[in-house]
N, C-alpha and C positions, 0 to 999 in steps of 0.2 A: 703630533707636535703641537697641536692646538691647546688652548686653555679651556675650551668648551666644545662639546659635541652636541649639536642641536638634536633634541628629542632622544637622547641616549642617556641611560642611567647605569647600564651594566659595565661600560668601559670607562676606565679612568684615564683622562687625557694626560699627556706628558707635561703640558704647560710650558713648552719651550718658546712659543711664539704667542703674541697677543692677537690671536685669530680665533674665530668660531667656525666650525665646519658642519656641513650637512652630509652625512654618509649616503653613498649610492645616489647622489643628487641627479645623475644622468640615467638612472635606471639599473636594472639587474645586468648580469654579465652578458646575456644574450643581446643586449642593446649597446654593446661596446662599439666604439667608433674611432675614426681618425679625423683630425682637423688640422688645418693650417693656422698656426698662431702667429700673431705679431707679438714678439717677446722683446720687452725693453732690454737693450744691450746687444741685441742681434740685428744685423743689417737685413737679412732675408727671412721670410717666414719659416717657421719650424713646423714640420709635420709631426704632430703628437698623437700617441696611441692612448686611448682612454678605455680602461677596463674596470667596470663597477666603480666608476670614478666618484670621489667626493667633490664638493665644491666649497670654496671658502666663502661663507655667507656673511662674515663680518670681520673687519680689520680694525685694530686699535692703532693708537698713536705710535709712530715709529715703524710701522709696517709699510713696505713699498710694494704696490701691486705691479707685477711684471707682465702678466698676460690674462686675458679673459676669453671665454667662449660666450658670446652674447653678453649678458649682464653678470654671468658667473665668473668669479675670480678663480683661476686655475694654476697660477704661479705667483708666489709672493716671497719676499725676503724680509728678515729683520736681523740686522747686524750680519753675523756670519751663518745664519740659519736660513735654509731654502726649503720652502714647502711647495710641492707639486701635486696636482691632481691627475697627472698622466705619467706614463712609464718611458722615460728617455732610454732606458736600457734595452728596449725592444726595437730600437732603430739603429741604423748605421751612422746617424748624425751625432757627432760627439760635442756639438756646440753647447748644449746644456751642461754637460760635464765640465767643459772648459770654463763656462761662466761661473760655475760653482768653485772651481779651483782659483779663479781670479778673485772671487769674494774672500777666500781664505788668505790671500796675499795682502789684502788691504788692511 
């Protein structure tokens, strides 16, 4: 979804959001992990699953940061586009999906 992929020349980004990403920012697949995230718009922490996760390393004007792991941005939105560095489909918690649906209503 990003406009730019840091250090990457083989993959053409879609350019849907004014963000720059770093691929595999948290390491290879064997270093996959879970983390509790404070996500803007959710009242309780969200347990996120990260597998070969990218990180959003730069955000442009109009991009709203929704969650971080340390300094790394792992959830952001711009208008009705949502970018995530984790896999909400791997949990039983539907709140990220509900957040996305509410974005589309606005």
